[in-house]
C-alpha positions as CSV (number, residue, x, y, z in Angstrom):
1,M,26.6,-39.1,10.8
2,K,24.2,-38.4,7.9
3,K,21.2,-38.3,10.2
4,M,23.0,-35.7,12.3
5,I,23.9,-33.5,9.3
6,A,20.4,-33.8,8.0
7,S,18.9,-32.8,11.4
8,I,21.1,-29.8,11.6
9,A,20.3,-28.7,8.0
10,A,16.6,-29.1,8.8
11,L,17.0,-27.0,12.0
12,L,18.7,-24.3,10.0
13,V,15.9,-24.2,7.5
14,V,13.3,-23.7,10.2
15,V,15.4,-21.1,12.1
16,S,16.0,-19.1,8.9
17,A,12.3,-19.2,7.9
18,T,11.3,-18.2,11.4
19,T,13.7,-15.3,11.3
20,L,12.5,-14.1,7.9
21,T,8.9,-14.4,8.9
22,A,9.6,-12.5,12.2
23,E,10.8,-9.5,10.4
24,V,7.6,-9.0,8.5
25,D,5.0,-6.6,10.3
26,L,1.5,-7.5,9.4
27,K,-0.2,-4.8,11.2
28,G,-3.0,-3.6,8.9
29,V,-2.1,-6.1,6.2
30,K,-5.0,-8.0,4.8
31,C,-5.1,-11.5,3.1
32,V,-4.7,-11.4,-0.6
33,V,-8.0,-13.4,-1.0
34,A,-10.3,-12.4,1.7
35,P,-10.7,-9.0,3.4
36,K,-9.5,-10.3,6.7
37,D,-6.2,-9.8,8.6
38,A,-3.3,-11.8,7.4
39,T,-1.4,-14.0,9.7
40,L,2.3,-15.1,9.9
41,D,1.6,-18.8,10.0
42,K,-0.4,-18.9,6.7
43,T,2.0,-18.1,3.8
44,A,3.0,-19.0,0.3
45,K,6.2,-18.2,-1.6
46,Y,5.6,-15.6,-4.3
47,K,8.2,-13.6,-6.4
48,E,11.1,-14.2,-4.1
49,G,9.0,-13.2,-1.0
50,N,6.0,-14.4,0.9
51,V,2.4,-13.5,0.8
52,Y,0.2,-13.9,3.8
53,F,-3.4,-15.2,4.2
54,C,-6.0,-15.4,6.9
55,C,-6.5,-19.2,6.6
56,N,-5.5,-22.3,4.7
57,G,-8.5,-22.1,2.5
58,C,-7.4,-18.8,1.1
59,A,-3.8,-20.0,0.6
60,G,-5.4,-22.9,-1.5
61,K,-7.3,-20.5,-3.6
62,F,-4.2,-18.4,-4.2
63,A,-2.2,-21.6,-5.2
64,K,-4.9,-22.5,-7.7
65,D,-5.0,-19.2,-9.5
66,T,-2.1,-16.8,-8.5
67,K,-2.9,-14.5,-11.6
68,K,-6.4,-13.8,-10.2
69,F,-4.7,-12.4,-7.0
70,A,-1.6,-10.9,-8.5
71,D,-2.5,-7.2,-7.9
72,K,-3.2,-7.8,-4.3
73,A,-0.1,-10.1,-3.8
74,N,2.2,-7.5,-5.4
75,H,0.7,-4.8,-3.1
76,Q,1.2,-7.0,-0.1
77,L,4.9,-7.5,-1.0
78,V,5.5,-3.8,-0.9
79,A,3.2,-3.2,2.2
80,T,5.2,-5.8,4.1
81,K,8.5,-4.1,2.9
82,Q,9.8,-7.2,1.1
83,Y,9.8,-5.1,-2.0
84,V,10.6,-1.4,-2.4
85,Q,9.8,1.1,-5.0
86,K,12.5,1.8,-7.6
87,S,10.8,4.0,-10.2
88,C,7.3,5.2,-11.3
89,P,5.2,2.1,-11.8
90,I,3.3,3.8,-14.7
91,S,6.1,5.0,-16.7
92,G,9.2,3.4,-15.3
93,R,11.0,6.8,-14.9
94,D,12.5,8.3,-11.8
95,V,10.1,9.2,-9.0
96,N,9.6,12.8,-8.2
97,P,9.7,12.9,-4.3
98,E,6.9,15.6,-4.2
99,I,4.4,13.4,-6.2
100,S,2.8,10.6,-4.5
101,A,-0.5,8.9,-3.6
102,K,-1.8,6.3,-1.1
103,V,-2.9,3.2,-2.9
104,A,-4.7,0.8,-0.3
105,G,-2.7,2.3,2.5
106,T,0.6,2.2,0.8
107,K,2.5,5.4,-0.3
108,V,3.5,5.2,-4.0
109,G,5.6,7.7,-5.7
110,F,5.2,8.8,-9.3
111,C,7.3,10.8,-11.8
112,C,4.6,13.4,-12.8
113,E,1.2,14.6,-12.2
114,G,0.0,12.7,-15.3
115,C,0.9,9.4,-13.8
116,S,-0.4,10.2,-10.3
117,G,-3.6,11.6,-11.9
118,K,-4.3,8.3,-13.6
119,V,-4.4,6.7,-10.2
120,E,-6.2,9.2,-8.4
121,K,-9.0,9.3,-10.9
122,A,-9.6,5.5,-10.3
123,E,-13.0,4.9,-8.7
124,D,-11.7,2.8,-5.8
125,D,-8.9,0.9,-4.2
126,A,-9.4,-2.2,-6.4
127,A,-9.0,-0.1,-9.5
128,K,-6.0,1.8,-8.1
129,L,-4.4,-1.6,-7.2
130,A,-5.0,-2.8,-10.8
131,I,-3.2,0.2,-12.2
132,V,-0.2,0.3,-9.9
133,F,0.4,-3.1,-8.8
134,N,-0.5,-5.3,-11.9
135,D,2.4,-7.4,-13.0
136,K,3.7,-5.1,-15.7
137,S,3.6,-2.0,-13.5
138,F,5.1,-3.9,-10.5
139,E,8.0,-4.9,-12.6
140,K,8.7,-1.5,-13.8
141,G,8.2,0.2,-10.4
142,F,9.4,-2.2,-7.6
143,E,12.3,-4.4,-6.8
144,K,13.2,-7.0,-4.1
145,A,14.3,-5.2,-0.9
146,K,18.0,-5.7,-0.1
147,K,18.7,-7.3,3.2
148,E,20.7,-5.2,5.7
149,T,23.9,-6.7,6.8
150,K,25.1,-6.0,10.4
């Protein structure tokens, strides 16, 4: 009886993990370590979500030093719709729907031209990621997406 219950529990874990993974669209999403396409079968748990990699080597590098890859991992959580924007990541104030910018292909809203200007003045995507998706800004501006119930 215990074996049967354990088998059913294990099956439910696999089914639920597969269902959660299947909901993520990785089209255009890059590995957080290397500039290659991320895949569904190479993942790690991160901030109540999953980050995706191109290979096991990158997953290992991420596991050794998550802080080094935090900006890209936070961005990927938003790009895969596991997290959604709740406020301006710079100030923490309400987002003005008319003020936004693309940061590494992801639309991000801001409260004012001053905040969006800081991002737009950044020299490249890495600099923009560091401004918008660092841990402090991520905490101010984004939250775990709520699951839809049917």
